[in-house]
N, C-alpha and C positions, 0 to 999 in steps of 0.2 A: 504494500500500500504506500501511496505517496506520503511523504512527511508533511505534517501540518505547517503552514506558513505563518510564522509569528513575526509581526512587524512592530518595531519599537521606534517611536519618533521622539528624538531628544536624547542627548548624551550627557545630561547632568547627573546628579545623584540618583534620581529616580530611574532614569533610563538605563544608565550604565550598570547599576547594581542589579536591576531586573535582568538585563542581558547576561551578566556574569552568572546569575543563578539559573538561567534557562539554557545555558550552553549545553548542546547535545539533546535537547528536548524536541527538536524539530528543525525546520529551516528558519533559523533565527537571523533577522536582519536588523541592524541598528543604523539609524539615519541621524546625522548631526551636521550642522553647518560649520563646525570646527573640526580640525583633525586631531584635537586633543581634548581630554577631560580637564576640568578645572575644579580644584578643591577651593571653592569660593571663600570659605571662612578664613583662609590664610592669604588672600590676595593682599591684605594690608601688610603682612610680613614680607611679601614679595616687594611691595613698594619701598619698604625700608631696607631691603637687602638682607633681612634676617633669614630668608630662605631663597633657594634658587628656583628658576623656572621649572626645571625637571622634577623638583620635589613635589610641586603642586599642580603641574600641568603635563602629566605623562601622555604620550601619544596613544591613541586607541590601538594602534598596531602593536604596542608593547603590552597592552592590557588584555586584549581579546585573542583567543586562540582561533584555530581554523574552523571551529564549529559555529562561529558567529560571523556573518557577512557584514562588513562595515561599508557604508556609503556616505561620503562627504558631499552634502548637497542641502539646499533649502527646500522645504515643503511648500508647494504651490497650492495644492487643494486636497481636501480629504472628502471622499464620498462614502458616507457610512452605509448607504443603501446598496451600492454596487460593490462594497468592500474593496475600494481601490484608493490609491494615493498617487498623485502626480508630483513630480519634482521639477524644480526650476531648470536644471541643466541636463536632465535626462529625458529622452523621448519616451522610453518605455514606462508604462504605468506599473506600479507595484500593487499586486493583488495580495490579499491576506485572508487568513482564516481567523486569526486573533490579532487585534490591534491594541498596543499600549501607547497611550498619549502621555508624554512627559516632556513637552516642549518648553515649559517654563514661561514666565511672563517677560515683559519688556518694560523699560523705564516709562513711568507716567509723569508727564510734565504738567498735568492738570490745567492746561490751557494758559500757563503763565507766558506772557509775551517775551519772546526772545530766548526762552529757556532751552529749547531743543537746539537752537542754532549756536548759542553762545556759552553754554555750560559744559563742563567736562563730565562725561559719564564715568562710572567706576564699576564695571561688571566683567571686564575681560583683562587678560594679560596686556594687550595693546593699550588699554585705557590707563593701566598703572604705569606703563612705560612712558606714555605721553605726559601724565601728570608729573612724574619725576623730572622729565625734561623741562617742563614749564617752570618748576621750582628752581632748577639749576640755572636756566636762562635768566630768571628774575634775579638770582644772586649774582650772576656774572655781569649783569648790567649796572651793578652798584659800585661806583668808584670807592677806593679805600677811605677817603676822608669825608665821606657823606655824613651829614648831621644825623643824629639819632631819629629825629622825627621823619626825615626823608627815607631812612632805611625802613622804618615802620610802614610808611605808605607804600614803598616799593615791594614789601613782603607781606602784603595784606591778601589773605585767602579766606574765602567764605565757603562753608559746607552747608548745603540745604538738606535739612532732615536730621533730627537728633535721636533716631533709633539707634540700634546697636551699630549699624554700618556707619552712620554719621559720627558717632562718638569715637569709634575705632579709628576712622579716617582722620578726623580733626586732631586727635592726640598724636597720631603718627606724623602728620604734616608739621604740627607745632614743634615736636621734639626734634625732627630732622632739621627744620629751619633754624632753631635756636642753636643746635650743635654746629651748623654750618656758619652761623654768624660768629660764634666763638672762634672757630678754626680760621676764619678769614680775617679775624681781628677787626670786624665791623663794629660800629657803635650802635647802641640801641638794641631792640629785639623785634621779631616779627609780630604781626597781628593776625590771629586766626580766630574766626567766628564760626559758631554753629547756630543755624537759624531753624527754629522749630515752631510749628503752628500750635501745637498743644501746650499744656501748662507744665510739662516736665520732660526730662530726657529719658531715654529708653522706656517709653510708655508700656511696651509689651512685657517688661521684666518687673519683678517684685522689688519691694523696698530694700531687702538685705543687699542685693547686688547693686542697686541704684546708688547706695551710699558710696560704694567703692568707685563707681563711674564718676559721680559728682566730684569726689576727692581727686581723682586722676585728671579730670578736666581742669580743676584749679591748679594742680601741680604742673600741668603742661601749659598753663597760662592761656587756656582757650576761653574766649568770651562766649557765654551761653545767652542766647536771645530767645526766650520762650514767648508764647502768645504773639508770635511775630509772623507776618505773612510776606512772602516775596511777591512783589508787584510786577517787576519786569527785570530782564537781564539784557545788557548790551555789551559790546566788546569792552572789557576792562571796567565794567560798571554793573552794580546791582542796586535796585531800589527796593526797599522793604518797608513795611508798615507795622507800627505797634501803637495801640491805644489811640488810633485815629491820626497819628503823626507819621509822616513818611520821611525816610532818610535815604539819600543817595550816597553810595560808597564806591570809591575807586578801588579796584582790585586787580591783582595779577592773575587771579583765577577763581572761578566759582564752580564747585563740584556739586553735582546733583545726586543725592542718594534717596530722596523722598518719593515713595510711591511706586507701585507696579500695576500694569494693566495687561489685558489679554492681547495676544497676537491676533492678527486679522484672520488667520486660519481657524482659530478657536472662536472668534467672534462670528464667523460665517458658518460655523458648524451647525448642522440641523440636529440639535440635541437640547435637552432641558438644561436651563441655566438659571442662576440666581439673578436678582436685579443688578448685581455688580458684574455679571457676565461670567461668573465661575460655573464650571460644569457641576451638575448635581450627580453625585455618585452614591451607590449603596455602600453599606459597611464592608462589602466584598471588593470595593473599588470599581465595580462595573458601572457603566452608565445606566441611568434609570430605564432607558428604552432599548439598550443593546447589550445582550448577554456576552457578546464576543468582543466588547470594547472596554478597556480599563483605562482610567485616568488617575494620575497622581501628581503630587507636588503642588505648586502654587496656582495651577490652572483649575483646580477642583476643590470643592468644599467637602471635607470628609466629616461624617456625622459623629464620629466617636474619637475625637482627639482634644486634648486640653487646648484652650483658646490661644495660649502663648506660642503654640507650635505653628499656627497658621502662617503660611508663606515662608517657612524657614527651610534651609537645607537639611536640618535635622529630621523634619517630618518626611521629606522625600527619601532620605536615607533609610528611615525605618519602613516606609511603605514599599520600598523595592522588594524586600523579601516576601511580603504579603502578596504583592502583585505576581511574583514568580510562582509562589505556591498555588495561587488561584488560577493562573494560566494552565498549570499542570493539571489542576482539578477539572477544569473545563474540558481539557483534552482527554482525560481518562474517565470522565463521567462521575467523578467522586464529588463529595459534598465540599462546597467552597467554605473557606474560613473567614472569620472576622477578627479584628483585634482592636483593643483600646490602646491608643498611643499616649504615653506620658513623656514628660521631659526626661531626657537622659542626663541632664546636667547642662548648665550654661557655662560658656567659657568665652570671655570677651577680651580682646587685646586692647591695651590702653597705653599708647605711646610705645617707645622703644625699650622700656625697662620694666613695665608693669603689665599686669592683667588682672582680671577678676574672674573667679570661678564659683559657681553655685552647684553644690552636689549634696544630696541627702538633706536638703532643706537648709544647709549651712553655707554661708559665703565666706570667702577669704580672698585677699588681694595681695598685690606687691610682686616682688621678684619670684617668690615661690609659686605664686599662681601662674606666672608666665611659664615656668618650667612645667607645671602641671598641664597647662594648655597644650604644650608641645607633645607631652606624653599621651594626653587624651586623643589628640588628632592623629597621632601616629597609628593608633588602633583603628581609626576610621578611614584610612587611606585604602584605595582599591587594590586588591590582590595581595597575597602574603609576601610575594617576592618584592613588590614595590614598597610595602611597609618595611621590610627588612633593610632594603637599600637606603631608604630615606631615614629610618631610625638610626642606622649606623652613621650616616652622614651628620645628623644632628648631634649624636652622642660624641663622636670623635672629632668632627670638624667644627662644632659649635654653631651658635645662632647669633653671632654678633652683628649688629646693624652695620650697613655700609654707608659711610658719610656721603653727603651731596658734594661731590668733587666738581671742579670746573669742567665744562662740557667736553673738552679735549681729553680729559682723564676719566670720564664716565664710561662704563662698559656699555657697548651698543649691542 
């Protein structure tokens, strides 16, 4: 008999870990628009040079064996009725017996004028490379005898969104820039702001870990602007509003970390969705109207997970194993499983010397938490051989941050 055709769209945590668990269970095909997986929780450490690209962005060719077919391409259309998927650069349509949707969301600029055109995204290796280059260029353009207030203006960066991503990123930027100012014997210090519409930072996290985040923001000299809305962004300029008063700020860069929205292929999908456009799935991860289609990650609303997991890599990581088990159950005619997803523990990087970790209901921070974060994430890297290589590199080679060197001395 012909092997069942299992098609997985998206190579992030949900898609990759599902594919790894399904290897050998049929004709498994994984489609991703990148040639590599990205361990997104450590993209901040890549920006600061604490980790190397190969640590967190291994090629799919290194992770997948011959039992999984990999296609690098973008999805153009999904037809659930005909059980077919068309790709942008490939003529042949992909037909499937079982489909796993794990494409992830994209940045939501919530209609802010100029945000998409003039802010720096932070979702990929290339984005981190670009942001680091922008910081180096800003430093290189400052003459040695520049007055402190002019140094501060030249090194003003704003981060939009004070969720975990915004707090991790703003503390990294601040620590890197302050270190570079000292190394280059410049006067003054940089100015880094994090701008949040809500009334507190890391709103999805509890108070115990928030205390460590707030303390780290203070130690990194990050200005926190809560209850503040970004009105518009222009080249080297951001306008924001607080309590009815607007302020125009000249910047060397504005990084956008706030909000996620659905890709057009999910928006156009003929399936049941919530008012926010999320796919409605059963506790088995199956779409409500299609038994042979599963969806996971931040494109779907899962009915049995703690609220703080919504939209996180941790949830997609956990869902991958359930998706694989249920694909096998569909193929074998066995009973499908459900699972309640709880927090596996929070671990947030805070600057180049600190982190905060929440495990077992208790939070701790500082340098020890930074080491615990590395140990925790070693265990969540894909495949045992990649975990072994990276773990050895971190243990023997260290995780010391890489300074912001002049452009000619920066690694390219």
